[in-house]
Phi, psi and omega in degrees: 000325177294319180294318181294320176296321179293317178294326179295316180300318182295318177301311185297314179297324181288326175295317175295327177297319180296318180297325178297332182276342181290128178088002177291150173298120183269118177260235179239161173241142174238129182260125178194153178049041173079004177219194177213152178240135174266139178211158174254144184219139176200157173088178179219157179118203181302129179299138179225118182258134182242128180235122183281172182265187183290124177096351183256199179205182178301332180297341176305325184273340176279317183291332177283340184090350182299316185303307183289320178295319181292325184297345178291340182224352183232157166273112190257131172232116179252118185262140163279110181292163188306122174100356184237151180060238180255009180267128174283168177232088185305135177284166181088002179234146172266102183278065174296171175301320179298314179298316180290323175299316180295319181298316181292321177301314178299322178293318177300315180295318182293335177270003180072027179268128180230149175045069183253161169262132180243136180245128182229130177259137176050243179297329175300335174296323177297320175297318182295318179296321176298322174299320180293323179284321190265337186224052183304325184295339185249332182269117179277332180187164184224140172240123184250123184240119181051045182278145180258083192278333184229063185294126174274156175300133182219143180300324181302322180292323179293322178292320181293335178280343185307318180301345179275351178290132180300153178072285182296326178291324178298316179294319178297315182292324186266333188246329188246309189299318182305314178296319178298318178299314180294322178295324184258014186299313183298316179295321179299318179296316179299325179293311184283337176267338181310136010272005182274166175289146177293133177283106188297324182292317177298311184302320183290319185277342183268333184305310182293324182291313187292338180268359175297140178303317184294319181285333173296328177293319180293315181301312180291327178296319179290329174295320176300314181298320174296322177296318177300316181299326182286322183281329181229076183293139177215068189249124177226089183263336185298336181274003176286118188245027177241162179302134181229128173252131183241125182234137176213150174275127183301331184257021180304124182263350180287320178196177182276081183297325177299314181292322179298315180298315182293320179294320176292320176302319181290337186269332182258117182300310187272066183221154172240154182221144179221113172264115187265123178288153179060031178224153177248217183293328181268047185299330181287334174283315185284326184225062183302330183294334179289320176296314181297324177294316180294324175300319180297316181298312184292318176301319180295315177296326177294329183288341177247022181293153176295128185289347182265306184273337185081358180278144180292145183296323181211132179237129174224141184155173180259000000 
């Protein structure tokens, strides 16, 4: 009976997962390196790449309004990172921040995108930082939103990584966790948005995607990678020589985002920082104007960067 109930739950959750994909905004797919990436594109001008956080998708930037507003002056490309939205996450690979940075860069090259500014939220900020470190010749500037730059080892990370474990993780992802995610969705939204109000459009459009078994595997895998980064740190941010904008919500309850932002700002010479009041981890949803303003600042600095080093000729700001 237990096995039958588990199988029934798995079938039900997979049906809901297929329904969650129906009606999603369909952009374009680019095939490369044995996989494919789904992305949304709009606008003209300097290229701007947008990378969402763990559990979200490219729609994070459409529901916040950042995608459409930025498209008024930039060529904007918002990617579903591997395993999120409509982008698959092939098994047998460690999709580290570095691996994802290389994949996004390969996509940019294939699309003819050069000297771009890249925005990363939360775990997407780790990918954006890796792009700045590994592909300086192509990256003109970086904007980091609510990034977890110096993660300490935490029990919560280990628990979040459990669904990535073979066999037991498969059962959890397909039969148990989707229902738990749906039951606790309101609480989770209040936690990541606090002290700001929950953005209802984001909450409504993301719930079905985030509770899919395939996306839960990606979420837990990235939690494991964050735990590995905490246990075996290998962080070299001081050598980043392009303009970097750092944004954090002063009320972020997931971690001390303000301290993380100020520490990174002190480590990177060519950086600007903005600690946004009355905002939490989803600062880009609650205060999109702060992110748009930082994008403009970084893009302006990138336009006068030294053509050899990539460093801005002059940086001023807090």
